[in-house]
Structures are given as C-alpha cells and as structure tokens.
C-alpha positions in Angstrom: -8.9 43.4 -140.8 -12.2 45.4 -140.8 -12.7 47.9 -143.6 -13.4 51.6 -143.0 -17.0 51.0 -144.1 -17.4 48.6 -141.2 -15.5 50.7 -138.6 -17.6 53.9 -139.2 -21.0 52.3 -138.1 -19.4 50.8 -135.1 -17.9 54.2 -134.1 -21.3 55.9 -134.6 -23.0 53.2 -132.5 -20.4 53.7 -129.7 -20.9 57.4 -129.7 -24.7 57.0 -129.6 -24.5 54.5 -126.7 -22.3 56.9 -124.8 -24.7 59.8 -125.4 -27.7 57.7 -124.2 -25.8 56.5 -121.1 -24.9 60.1 -120.3 -28.4 61.4 -120.6 -29.8 58.5 -118.6 -27.2 59.0 -115.8 -28.1 62.7 -115.7 -31.8 62.0 -115.5 -31.4 59.4 -112.8 -29.2 61.7 -110.7 -32.1 64.2 -110.7 -34.6 61.7 -109.3 -35.3 61.5 -105.5 -33.7 58.5 -103.9 -34.6 56.8 -100.6 -31.8 56.7 -98.1 -30.9 53.1 -97.4 -30.3 52.0 -93.9 -28.6 48.6 -94.3 -27.8 48.3 -90.6 -31.5 48.0 -89.8 -33.0 46.5 -92.9 -33.3 43.0 -91.4 -33.0 41.1 -88.2 -31.6 37.6 -88.7 -32.9 34.6 -86.7 -31.0 34.1 -83.5 -29.4 30.9 -84.5 -28.0 32.6 -87.7 -26.6 35.5 -85.6 -24.8 33.1 -83.3 -23.6 31.1 -86.3 -22.1 34.2 -87.9 -20.4 35.0 -84.6 -18.6 31.7 -84.6 -21.0 30.2 -82.0 -20.3 33.0 -79.4 -23.6 34.4 -78.2 -21.8 37.3 -76.4 -20.1 38.3 -79.6 -23.5 38.0 -81.4 -24.9 40.4 -78.8 -22.1 42.8 -79.4 -22.5 42.6 -83.2 -26.2 43.3 -82.9 -25.5 46.0 -80.4 -23.2 47.7 -82.9 -26.0 47.7 -85.5 -28.3 49.5 -83.0 -25.6 52.0 -82.0 -24.8 53.1 -85.5 -28.4 53.4 -86.6 -29.5 57.0 -87.3 -32.6 57.4 -85.2 -33.4 60.9 -86.4 -34.9 59.7 -89.7 -36.1 56.2 -88.7 -39.5 55.0 -89.7 -41.9 52.8 -87.6 -40.7 49.7 -89.4 -37.1 50.6 -88.6 -38.0 50.8 -84.9 -39.7 47.4 -85.1 -36.4 45.9 -86.5 -34.5 47.7 -83.7 -36.8 46.3 -81.1 -36.3 42.8 -82.5 -32.5 43.3 -82.4 -32.6 44.5 -78.8 -34.7 41.6 -77.7 -32.1 39.3 -79.3 -29.3 41.1 -77.5 -31.1 40.7 -74.2 -31.6 37.0 -74.9 -27.9 36.5 -75.9 -26.5 38.6 -73.0 -29.1 39.9 -70.5 -26.3 41.9 -68.7 -25.5 44.0 -71.8 -25.4 47.5 -70.3 -25.6 49.5 -73.5 -28.6 47.5 -74.6 -30.9 48.3 -71.7 -29.9 52.0 -71.7 -30.8 52.3 -75.4 -34.0 50.3 -74.9 -35.1 52.6 -72.1 -34.2 55.8 -74.0 -35.7 54.9 -77.5 -38.0 52.0 -77.7 -41.0 52.9 -75.5 -41.1 56.4 -76.9 -41.5 54.9 -80.4 -44.4 52.4 -79.7 -42.1 49.5 -78.8 -43.1 49.3 -75.2 -43.3 45.4 -75.1 -39.7 45.1 -76.4 -38.5 47.7 -73.9 -40.2 45.9 -71.1 -38.6 42.6 -72.2 -35.1 44.1 -72.3 -35.4 45.9 -69.0 -36.8 42.9 -67.2 -33.9 40.7 -68.4 -31.4 43.4 -67.3 -33.1 43.8 -63.9 -32.8 40.1 -63.3 -29.3 39.7 -64.6 -27.7 42.8 -63.2 -28.4 42.3 -59.5 -25.7 44.9 -58.6 -27.4 47.6 -60.7 -30.6 49.5 -59.6 -30.9 51.5 -62.8 -32.7 48.8 -64.8 -35.3 48.6 -62.0 -35.8 52.3 -62.1 -36.3 52.3 -65.9 -38.6 49.3 -65.6 -40.7 51.0 -62.9 -40.9 54.2 -64.9 -42.1 52.2 -67.9 -45.0 50.8 -65.9 -45.7 54.3 -64.4 -45.6 56.3 -67.6 -46.4 53.9 -70.5 -48.5 51.3 -68.7 -50.3 53.9 -66.6 -49.7 51.7 -63.6 -48.0 53.7 -60.8 -48.6 51.0 -58.2 -46.6 48.4 -60.1 -44.0 51.1 -61.0 -43.6 51.9 -57.3 -43.1 48.2 -56.4 -40.2 47.9 -58.9 -38.6 51.1 -57.6 -38.6 49.7 -54.1 -37.0 46.5 -55.3 -34.1 48.7 -56.5 -33.5 50.3 -53.1 -31.4 47.5 -51.6 -29.1 47.7 -54.6 -28.3 51.4 -54.2 -24.9 52.3 -52.7 -25.5 56.0 -52.1 -27.9 56.9 -49.3 -29.1 60.0 -51.1 -30.1 58.0 -54.1 -31.9 55.4 -51.9 -33.9 58.2 -50.3 -34.7 59.7 -53.7 -35.9 56.4 -55.0 -38.1 55.8 -52.0 -39.5 59.3 -52.3 -40.5 58.8 -55.9 -42.0 55.4 -54.9 -44.0 57.0 -52.2 -45.4 59.6 -54.6 -46.4 56.8 -57.1 -48.0 54.8 -54.3 -50.2 57.8 -53.5 -51.4 57.7 -57.1 -51.7 54.0 -57.6 -53.5 52.7 -54.5 -56.6 53.7 -52.7 -55.9 56.3 -50.0 -56.1 54.0 -47.0 -53.8 51.4 -48.5 -51.4 54.0 -49.7 -51.2 55.4 -46.1 -50.4 51.9 -44.8 -47.7 51.3 -47.5 -46.0 54.7 -47.0 -46.2 54.1 -43.2 -44.5 50.8 -43.6 -41.7 52.5 -45.6 -41.3 55.0 -42.8 -41.1 52.2 -40.2 -38.3 50.4 -42.2 -36.3 53.6 -42.8 -33.4 54.5 -40.5 -34.0 57.0 -37.8 -33.6 60.6 -39.1 -35.1 63.3 -41.2 -36.1 61.0 -44.1 -38.0 58.6 -41.9 -39.8 61.6 -40.4 -40.6 62.9 -43.9 -42.1 59.5 -44.9 -44.2 59.4 -41.7 -45.6 62.9 -42.4 -46.6 61.7 -45.9 -48.3 58.6 -44.3 -50.1 60.8 -41.8 -51.5 63.2 -44.4 -52.7 60.2 -46.4 -54.5 58.9 -43.3 -56.1 62.4 -42.8 -57.1 62.4 -46.5 -58.7 58.9 -46.1 -60.7 60.3 -43.1 -61.8 63.3 -45.2 -62.8 61.1 -48.1 -64.8 58.9 -45.8 -66.6 61.9 -44.3 -67.4 63.2 -47.8 -68.9 59.8 -48.7 -71.1 59.9 -45.6 -72.1 63.5 -46.4 -73.3 62.4 -49.8 -75.2 59.5 -48.3 -76.9 61.8 -45.7 -77.7 64.8 -47.8 -77.9 63.4 -51.4 -75.4 65.8 -52.8 -71.6 66.4 -53.0 -69.9 68.5 -50.4 -69.0 72.0 -51.8 -66.3 72.9 -49.3 -64.4 71.1 -46.6 -65.9 73.3 -43.9 -69.3 71.7 -44.6 -67.9 68.5 -43.2 -67.2 70.3 -40.0 -70.5 72.2 -39.8 -72.4 68.9 -40.5 -70.6 67.3 -37.5 -69.0 64.6 -39.6 -65.5 65.8 -38.5 -64.4 68.0 -35.7 -61.9 70.1 -37.7 -60.1 70.2 -41.0 -56.7 68.4 -40.6 -53.5 70.4 -40.8 -51.1 69.3 -43.5 -47.6 69.1 -42.0 -46.2 69.7 -45.5 -48.1 72.9 -45.7 -50.0 72.3 -48.9 -53.3 71.4 -47.4 -56.4 69.6 -48.7 -59.0 70.5 -51.2 -61.8 69.1 -53.4 -61.7 67.9 -57.0 -64.5 68.7 -59.5 -66.6 65.8 -58.2 -66.4 66.9 -54.6 -63.9 64.3 -53.5 -61.2 65.4 -51.1 -57.7 65.5 -52.5 -54.2 66.3 -51.5 -52.6 69.5 -52.8 -49.1 69.0 -54.1 -48.2 72.7 -54.1 -49.4 75.9 -52.4 -50.8 77.0 -55.8 -53.6 74.4 -55.7 -55.1 75.3 -52.3 -58.8 75.9 -52.0 
C-alpha cells in the first residue's frame, strides 16, 4: 500500500497533466483547420474499386457515383476536380450508360479545366445510350464552346436528331446546328450544308426556314467573292456594299429574307447580321 508521501506527488503530476492537456486543447481549438473531404481525397485503381464492389462493375460505378454526388463542389480546389474527373472516367468505363454520370460531367468538369475527362464521359454515354440525344447535345456543345470548333459541334448535334422523339426538339437541334455550321465552315460550304438540311427536312415551315438560311449564305458568299475581286482590282478594301454595285461587280445588294441584312466587318469583309441592331 503506497504511503501518503508517495500519493501526493502522483496527484500533483496528474493535476499538472490535466492542466497541460486543457491548455493544449484550448490552443489547438483556436488554430485554423483545413476542411477534409474524404469522399474525394483519392481515386482507387479500377481493379480495386471492382474488388471492393464484390466484382460487380455496375455496383462499382454506383459507389463511385455516390462519392461524386456527395462532394461539396462550392469549396473544391483544382486537385479535387482532378480526382472527380478520374472518378467520372472510371464510372464511364464501368458503366457507360450511367445517366447521372454524364449529366454531372457536362455540368461541372469542363467548366473547371477538366475538358478531356468530360469529353471521354460524354462520348462513352453517346455511344452507349443510343436512345438518348442529350449526351450528343452536350458533346457537341463541348466542341463548340470549349474546343472552339463549331463545325464538329454541329456534326454531333445532327447525329442526335434521329434520336429525338419530339418534333419541336428536333427542329431546335437542327436550328442550332445550322447556326454553328455558319460559324464553322467557309460560307459556300455552309450554304451547301444548310441547303442539304433543308432538302432532308419534311415539307413545311421549318424546311422553308432552313432554305432561307441557305439562300442568305449563298448571297453572302457572292458578296464575299465580289469584295475579294474589288480588292484585287482597286488595291483596297470596300468601304460600303454599295461600292460593289457602283463598280459593276454585282447588280444589286441582295435582300435578306430574314430581314437582318448584310454588312461589313472591320476588315471590309461582308458578313451576315444576326439582328436588326447590327445593320450598316
């Protein structure tokens, strides 16, 4: 049995330890702490994810998808988005038809410098979900907006048209594709492509609309050719479309059936106006 002389030092040591612990805990509580995001800290190799899912790749896709869904994107850092991109690539590999995966990829990844990963996921979904036109729309938009390639974007939009069940949606998709074609091809080729779209469209107002767009592109191509010949003849850029008429290169300025008209850009090249505000 310990004596009182032995017990007193032990009690003092215990009190001192408790005091030190309390002061340390208080000090640590005042220090800033990084918020941990365990759901996106690592992305395991694919074989490990399938192993943890008892060999079921579809379950592995769902488990990885859950990690992506619960991630708080409002405070994510670039390295977090890189991990998310890896996870979403894995999901697309496990289950290309995973609907949530391609929606999230289109909505988040390309806007956070993960364009390649978004393209991979959307291409997988486009090939696997042959009944769904939305992956093709998102894939086309990715090329248009992030790759700055409206011609390729328009091609993918048009591939989605046969999948559309609603006629209004099909027309809207073709209308956007026509606008992108105008930006992505030289004018003469764009006129031919939009004209082909009009020829393949069913009889009616939308077919007529596409034909009008093709006609105004052909008129624009003629104006651009005349402006080029004006430059070759006079050694300067045209200052107004009426100069093309007065020089005898064209007989008259074409009428735009859409009512917006034609004009010149800063370099003297004829362009289409997309609204009445831009008329010259």
